[in-house]
N, C-alpha and C positions, 0 to 999 in steps of 0.2 A: 598576494600569496599568503595563506594562513599558516601560522606556525604553532597551532594549538596541540600538535603531537610532540612537541619538544619540551624537555625539562631544562631549566637554566639555573646554574648555581654560580653566584658572583662572590668571590673571596678577594676583598680589596681593603687595604688599610685606609684608603681615602674615602671618607663617607660621601663627599660631594660627587666624586666620579661614580662611586658605587650606586648611589641613588639615581643619578642621571641615566646610567646604563639600564637599571631596572625599569625606569619609567619608559624609556624608548622600547624596551623589549615587550612590555605590556601593551604599548600602543601598537606594536606589530602583531599582536595576537597570541603571545606566549602566555599561557595561563598559569604555569607553575614556575614561579621565579623565587629563588631563595637568595638571601643576602647574608654574608658573614664577614667578619672583620679579620679573623685569623683562620689559619689552616687547621682542619680537624683530621686526625689520622683516619684511615679507612675503617678501622674497627669501631670508631666512635660516630659513624654516621655519614661518611663521605659517599659510601656506596648505597645511596638511597635508590630503591628500585625505580627505573625509568629515567634517572638523571643521565643525560647524554652530552651536555655541553657544560664545561666548567671554565669560567673566565677567572684567571688567577693573577694576582699582582706579582709581577716579575721579581720584586724585591723579596717576596716571601719564598719564591721557588728555590732560592739558593740554599736555604736551610732545610729543605725537605726533598732533596734530590732522589733518594731511594724510594720514598713513598710516591713521588710523582711517577717514577718508572713503573711501579706496580699499578697505579691508577690508570696510566696510559695503556698498559697491556690489558686492562679489563674491558676495553672497548669504547670508553667514553672519549670525547674530543676535548683535549686540553688546549686552551688558548691563553697565551701570555699577554698581560696588560703592561705596556711599556710606556713610560713617560717620554714625550717627544724629545726632551733635551738629552736623553741618553743616547739617541741615535739608533742605528741599526743593531740588531741583536741576533746574528745568524746562529750563535751557539745555542739559543733557545730552541730553534728548529731541530738542530742536531741532537738535543737532549730529550726529544720525544714530544714536544709541543707540536700540535697539528697546524697552528697558525700563530701570528703575532699581530696584535692591534696596538696602534699608537694613538696618543692623545691628539685631538679630542675624538672620542669614539662616536660615530654617526650611525643613523639608521641604515645607511647603505652598507657600512662595515658589518653591522650585525646581520643584515640579510645575507651577506656573502658567507659569514660564518655559519649561519643556520643552514644555508644551502649545502655547504660542505659537510655539516653534520648529517643532514638527511641523506646525501649521497653516500657518505661513509656507512651509514646504517643499512643502506641497500646492498652493500657488498656482502655476499652470502658467506664467504669463507674468511677465516682470520688472515690467511695469506693475501687474499684480495684486498682486505681493508688495510693491511700493512703496506702493500705495494701502492695502493691509492694515496696513502698518507706520504709515502716517500716521494711519489711523483709531485704531490702538492708542495712538499718541502723544497724540492729541487726548483720548482718554478719560482717560489718566493725567495730562495736563497741566491738566485742568479744575480739579482741586483746587488746583493751584499758582496758577492765575489767580485763584481765590478768595482765596488767601493774599496774593497781591500786592495785590489790591483792599483787603484789610484793613490791610496793613502799609505800603504804599508810596504816597506822593502821586502819583508818576508811573507808576502801575500800568498806565494805558491804553496809553501809548507802549511800555512794556516788554512788555505782552501782545501788542500788534500785531507787534512785532519777533519774538517767539517764534512766533506764528502764521504770519508770513511765511516763516520758516525751515522750519517743519514742512510747510506747504502747498507750499513751493518755488515761489513766484510772484514776479513783479517788484515789485508794490506792493500796499498795502492802504490803505483809507480807511474810517473810520467817520463817517457823516453823521447827526447827530441831527436829528430832524424837530421843528421848532418849529411845532406846529399853529396856535397862536394868531397868530403872525406870518406863517405860510405861507412858511417859509423852511427851508433846510438849513444846519446849522452843523457844521463839522468838529470832531469830538471828539478825533480823533487820526489820524495818517497816517504811513506809512513808504514811502519810494520815490517820493513825489509832490513835485514842486517847488512853491514858494510861489505862483507865477503860476497854476498849474493849480488849486490849492485856492481862490485868490482868485476866479477866474472862476466856479467852480462855485457858491460862496456868493453872488456878486453876481447871477448869471443865474438862480439858483433862487428869488430873492426874488419872492414873489407867485405862484410856480408850483410850490411844493413838493408840494402835494396832487396836482396834475396829474401831476408826474413820478413820484410814488410809485405812483399808479394804473397808469401805463404799465409800471412795473417789475413790479408784482404780476401784471399780465396776461401778462407775457412773461418770468417769472423764469428759465425754462430756456433762453431764447434769449440767446446772448451778445450783448453790446453791441458793435456795430461802430464802432471808434474810428479806423479808417484815414482818411487825409486826405480821400478822396473819399466818405466815408460820408454816407448820407442817413438814418441811424438817428435817429428823433425823440427818443430818450432822451439823445443827445449834445448838450451845451450849450456845450462849450468850443470855442475856435477851432482850426482844423486846424493852424495854425502852432504853437500851444502843445502840441497832442498830438504833433506831429512832433518837437518839441524834447525832450519827455520820453521818446520812444521807445516809446509804448504803443499797441497796435493793437486790443485787445479787453478786455472786462471781463465779469464775472459779478456781478450785484447780488442779494444775499440779504437778505430782511427780518429785522430783529432785533425780537422782540416782547417787550413788558413788560406783564404783567397783562392779556393779551388784546388789546392794541393794538400796532400797528407803531410802535415808538419811534425806530427808526433804520434806516439801510441800510448793510450791510457790502459794500463794493465790492472785488472781487478783480481785479487788473489783470494782463494778459499782454503780453509784448513782441511776440508773433506771434499773429495771429488763429487760425492753425492749431493753436496749443497748447491751445486750449480743448477740454475733454473733458466732454461732458454727463454722463458716468457719475460725475463727481466732484462733482455737485451735492450729494449727500448728505454728502460730506466738508466742503464749504463750509458747509452748513447746520449740521453739528455744530460747526464753529468759531464760527458765529454764536451757537449755543445756549450754548457755553462762555463766550463774551464777554458774553452777556446775563446769565448767572448771576453772573459776576464783577461786572458793572455794578450789578446789583440789590444784591449784598452791599456794594459800595462805598457806595451811597446809604443803605442801611439802617445801615451802620456810621457813616456821617457823621451820620445822624439821631440814632443812639444817642449819639454823641460830643457833639452839640449839646445833647441832653437832659441828659446828665451835667453839662455845663458850666452849663446853666441851673439844674439842681438844686443844684450846689455854690454858685452865686450866692445862691440862696434860703436855703440853710443858713447862709451867712455873715450874712444879714440877720435871720434868726430862729432860735432854738435848735432843735437836733434833739431827738428824743424821748429823755427820760431817766427811768429808774425806779430807785428805791432799795427793795430788798426784804430782809426777814429771810431767814435760811437755810431756813426752812420755806416760803418763797414768799410770805409776806404783804407786800403793798405798803405801804410807809411813805410814800413821796413819789412824785409823778408830775407832770411838767410838761404844759402844754397840748398840745405837739406829740405827746407820747406818747399822751395821751388821744385825740386826734383820729385818730392812726394806728391805734389799737385799736378805734375806733368809739364811743368814749364822748363825751358832750356836754361834760362838765366833768372836770377832773382829780380832783375830790373823789369822784367815783363809783368811781374805781379804788382809792382809799385803803382799806385794811382787807381787801381781797379777796386770795385766794390765787391768785397769777398762774398756776401750772401747772394749776389747776382751771378758772379762768374763760376761759383762752385756748384756743380750740379750734384746734389745729394739725393739719395733715395729715401731719406727720412728727414723730417724737419730739423733744422739747426736752431737751437734755442737762443738765437742772437739777442732778442729783446730781453730775455731773462738774464743773459750775461751782462748786458749793459746796465741793468738796474741793480747790480750787486754793489754793496758798499766798497769804497776804496780800501784796500788792504785786507779784505775778507779772504778766507782760504779759497783756493782755486776750485771752480766747478768743473765737473767732468761730464763728457758726453762722447759716445761712440757712434759714429755715423758712417754708413757706406757712401762713398763719393765716386762719381764718374769723373776721372781726371781728364786733363786736356789731351793727353796721349791715348785716350780711349780705354783706359784700364779701370776696372772696378777695384777700389782700395777701401779697406775698412780703417778709418782713421780715428784714433783716440785723441780728443781735444781736451786740453786743460786750460781753462779760461779764468783770468782774474783781471780786475780793474785796478789800474795804477795811475798815478798822476805824473805827467812829464811836461816840461816847458815846451811851448810852441815857439813861433817866431818872435813873440813878445815876451815880456816878463811874466805873463800870466801862465799858470799851470792848469792844464786841462786833463780830465779823466780820459784814459784810453784803455783799450782792451788788448791785453797781452795773451797770445795763444801759443801754447807749446803743443806741437803735433807729433804723434807717434804712430807709425804704421803697424797695426796689429792684424793685418790681413791674413797672414799665414796661420797664426795660432787660432784666430777666430774661425777661419774656414775649416781647419782641421778639427776643432772642437765641435763645430756644427755638423761636420761630416760624421764624426764619431757618435754624436748623439743621434743623428739620423739613422745610422746603421744599427746602433744599439736598440732604438725604438722599433725599427723595422724587424729585427730579430725577435724581440719580445712579442710584437703583434702577431707575427706568423706562427711563432711557437705556441702562443696561448690560444689564439682564435682560429688560426689556419684559414683566414679570410684574405685571399690574394688580392681581390678587387679593392678592399679597403687599404691593403698595403700599397698597392699601386697608386691609389689616390693620395695617400699620405706622402709618398715619395714625390709625386708631381707637385703637390701643394707646398711642401717644405723647400724643394729646390727653387721654385719660383719665388717664394716669399723671402727666404733667407739668403739666397745667393743672387737675387736681382735679375734672374733670367726673364725675358719677355715671353718665351714659349717653352714649355716642358711637356713632352708627350711620351707616353709608354704605350707601345702598340705591339701586338702579336700577329704573326702571319696567319692567314686563313688556312683551312685544311688543304686547299689546292695550291697554296703558295702564291696566289695571284694578287692578293690584297693585304694591306695592313689594316687591322681592326684595332681602333684606339680603345685601350682599357682605362686610360686616365690621361686627359689632355688639358693643360692649363694654358690659356692664351689671353694676353691683355686685350681688352676691348670686346671679348666674347669669343665664342667658338663657331667657326665657320665650316668645319668638317670633322668627321670622326672616322672616316674610312678613306683610303686612297690606294692607288695602284702600286703594286710592289716593284714595278719596273721604272718608277718615276722618282726624280729628285735625288738628293744626296742620300736619303735613307735607302732608296733602291740600289744605289751604287754600293753602299756599305754591305748590303746583303749579297749582292752579286760577287763582290770581292771578299766577302766574309772577313772584313777588318774595319776597325774604327776609322772615323773621318773627322778631321779638323779643317774647316773652311774659315779662314780668317776674314776674308772679304767675299760675301756671297754674291756681290755684284759682278765679280770676276769669274764665277763658276757657271759653266754652261748648263749643268744639271739642276741648278737651284730653281725652285718655284716658290712664290710668295704664299704663305699660309693665309694672309689677310692683306690685301693691297694697300689699305690705308694705315698699315703699321709697318713702316720700313725697317728692315733688319740689317744687322751688321755682320754677324758671324753665326756659324752653326757647328755643333758637335754632335756626332752620332756614335753611340756605342752599341755593339751587336750583342743581343742575348742569344745564348747558344744552349743546345742540349746535345751532349755527346759530340761536341765539335761542330754541329750544324746549326745555322741560324734559325731561330724561331721567333725573333722579334727585334725591336730596337728601342733604345732610350734616346730620344731626340731633344736637343737643347738649342735654342736660338736666342740671340741677344738683340736688343733694339739698336738703331743707328747711334753711333757714338760709344758703344760698349763692345770692345774687341775681346773675343775669347782667346785663350792661349792654352799652353800645355797643362797648366794647373786645372783648368776646366775639363780638359780631356781626361786627366788622371782621375778627377772626381767622378766623371761619368763612367769610366771603366770600373772603378771600385764599386760603385752602386750597382752596375750591371752584373758584376761577378757575384755580389751579395744576393741579388735577386735570383740569379741562376741557382745558387746553392739552396736558397729558401724554397724555390719552386720544386726543386728535386726533393728536398726534405719533406714537403707537404705530400708529394706523390708517393714517396716511400712509406710515410706514416699511414696514408690511406690504404696503400697496398697491404701493409702489415695488419691493419685493422680488418680489412676485408678477409685476409687469409685466416685470421684468428676466429672469424665468425662463419667460415665456410667449410663444409665437408669436402675434403680433397677428392674423394672418389666420385660423388654425384654432382658436385658443384652447387648443391643446395645449402641453405643455412644449416649450421650444426646445432647441437643441443644448447650450447651457450646462447646462440642467437635466438633460438626458440624461447628460452626462458626470459631473455631481455624483452623480446617482442610481446610475449604474453603478459609480463609484468606491466609494461607500458599500456597495453590495451585495457587491462583490468583497472589501472589507475586513472584512465581517462573518464571523467565524469560525463562526457557527452555520449559515451557508449553504454547502452542499457544492457545488452547481452554480449557475452563472449563465449564462443563454443570451441571445444577441442575435440579433434578426431584422432585417435591412435590407430595405426594400421600395422598389421603383421601379415607376412606372406604365409600362405598355407603350404606346407611341405617343402619349404625352401631348404631346410637342412639336408634333406635327402638329395635334392638337386646339387647342392654345394658339395656334398661328400662324394657323390657318384661322378659328377662331371668336372669337379675341380674348382678351386677358389677363383681362378681367372674367369671361368664361365659364370660363377656366381656374381662376381663383381660386374661383369658386362650386363647380366640380367638386372641387377640392382640399378644400374644406370638407365637401362631402357624403361623400367617401370617408373623410376623417378621422373623421367621426361614425360611419360604419358600422364602421370598424376598431375604434374605441373600444368600441362596443357588443358586439363579438365577443371582448373580452378580460375577464379577471378584474379586480376592483377593485384588487388588489395589483400588477397588471402596469402598466408604464409605456409609453405611446405618446407619441412625441415627433416633431416635424418636424425631420428631419436636415438638410434643405436642398433648395430647389427643389421637385421633385416626389418627393423621397425622404423616407420615414418610417423610424423605428427603434422596435423594441420590446425592452424589457428584461424578462426573466423570471427572477426570483429563486427559487432552490430547484427549478429545472426542469432535467432532464438533456436530452441531445441528442434522444433518441427522443420525449419529450413535446414538446419544442420543435418538432420536425418536424410532429407532429400539430397543434399550434396554428397553425403556418405554413400547413398545408393548410386549416385552418378559415378563416383569413384570406383565403387565395386564393379559396376557394369563395364567401365572403361578398361578394367583389367581382365575381367572374366570373359567378356564377349569377343575379344580379338586376341589371337595368339601373338607371341613375340618371336621375331627372327633374331637369334643370338648365335653368333659364331657359326653361321651356316646351318643352324638347327632351328626348328620350329618348336616352341615351348608354349604350352598352355599353363596358365597360372591363375589362382584365385587368392583373394585376400580376405581377412577378417578385420572388422572395424568396431571400435568402441567409442561411443559419443557421450560427452558430458558438456554442460553449459552452466554459466553463471547467470544469476546468483543461486539457481536451484541446487547445484552440486558443489558449490563452494565459491569463494571470492579471492582465492590466492592461487598462484601457479601450482603449488604443491597439491592442494586439495583437488583442483580440477584434473590434474594429470593422474592423481591416484584414482579418482572416480572413473576416468576414461580407461585406465589400465584394467580396473576390475571389470568394466563392461567388455573390454577386448577379450579377456580370458573367458568371460561368459560366452562370447561369440565363438571362441575356439572350441569350447566344450560342446557346442551344438554341432560341431563338425566342420566349421569354417565356411567361407564364402557367404557370410551373413553379417548382419549389423546388430549390435546390442546397445541399448540405451542405459546409462548408469542408473542404478536404483530400481530398474524395472525387471520384473521376473519374466523370463522368456522360456517357454516350454521347449 
């Protein structure tokens, strides 16, 4: 992709980094690259015409905050250059930077920034550009919120401050729902006075469920907080609202494992400031906050588990083994025996550890044996299938010591200290999996890739022999595998929905844990030469009804338990939420680009389609036809708007049937329609316009039990003859349309041609 239409300005105190970035940019095709060491105020040259991307050393930005705000508002894309040792810088995104780049800056990084700049430039209105930048900032800051949740005890307040600056709103409040006590509890707030928070908590006591239901039923309707408001969702006094200067709010549910856990309230100083088109932006902020919240609680749980584990270790010894260099166990304590699945330590004595311990990853025994006597302990974390058929993740600390044998001679031996880290490692891997899954679906909305990632990670990181994600066919008779991982290869990708443990799970609509598949009459082997031990099935649901399964099986000798079932259920619930999120996002996008009356694309969709067609170098000609009804106003005024709407729908259907599938018919406004024809020259476009004219004029319409005859006027323009931008083409077609109207209607006019 060529970037010769971009201007790049690099302001960096590091000459090496500055030169490297400039060199990469020129190699990518950027012709206009400027380099500076210090910031220059706007009046002295920063606003060079055409400059669209500015890479700025983050160390400089702190001393020029006001000038940066002015520069960002001028339409250019500001990108912060941050040294990797400084770590994440979410405040930069909140301060107006469109993106952040960390050392070392690569060609891929620059291509991503250039693509963002080009996309930003394509946004026609300042509001669109601003909203696009805020969406981009939210996507980038999601990881930073997760890091705050991991590292900072006051992460919630800091996160709300960042979101307030990115969303550019007056105040934010997060209200946790205590379902048992039926109350709302403020988890954090910015811009809200204490009296406001106190009143909400007091007056929501015993009414939280009712208030939540009202919010969910009207989430897209702004809350009217003006002093004379009668909005039933408002529970604070008018005087308190007047004192804090807030007139409106948007309330977005924050969901946790399928249930509404909190309400994120976004407050505005003026009721007129509320823009329903920004609901998706607020929902994205709620999703980022929910992810960070989940990470915070899981991290807290992990911390408590670690603390408890340390307390237990202090009260009883950790696992200790003493082995000869060939691996023969000489001594073992009770903790080590229990950890490896043995009833008594004596059962371990005399066995060769590398042979009896079934590990899923290589044990570096030879490396341990070659370490010098007295050297610090070497560490290794290995998943081990224990004798009692459990998969445990064991942390080994190995060091070589010298001890006397049966003679006077001293011989080197390997001392192993064993620690069970199964729970914390599994929870951490689970957390990382769910976090990566959320980001993948939120950014790419590619469910197939998400399914494959889940199957791959579960098998690779949790030691399962089979992981399968399958959805029910439309008729509900078959499972269709969307991602199946099986040791030794794949033998099937579809199977009957009434068969096996998966079929039973769907029939009963509940999860299944089969500890020993050989004792289950419904079980069938996925692959005969790979004997299995256990099976777990979690049901994927939509609105409570099964739509698929997550199936997990373990090889012989690896027994699954409630922890594996819990993991499968958590992943399944997360997948359900993400699938629903993708569906809702796609529905909102379709609605945003569709005319609600005719069901055809609207003006915004028309402009997007026309812009893409004109930008496609493979398309030589692009034609536009503007259509206007003759005498529609008279019909509309005499027969009523409902009749006019029905007529518009009927004509739109007939016009659509007269076009090719590749042509775009859109409602341009009122009784005007537009057609975009890609790859069609002016002559062919005229023929298509004539076909549309006859389709309307030659056959009357049956509308609300009345027969109506109608004609249309059409204006035709084509690129490159009449322009090469959407605006010039539409203007030319519009002039031609009015020429056709002046001729009396029911005719076609070509842009730029005189028609008598």
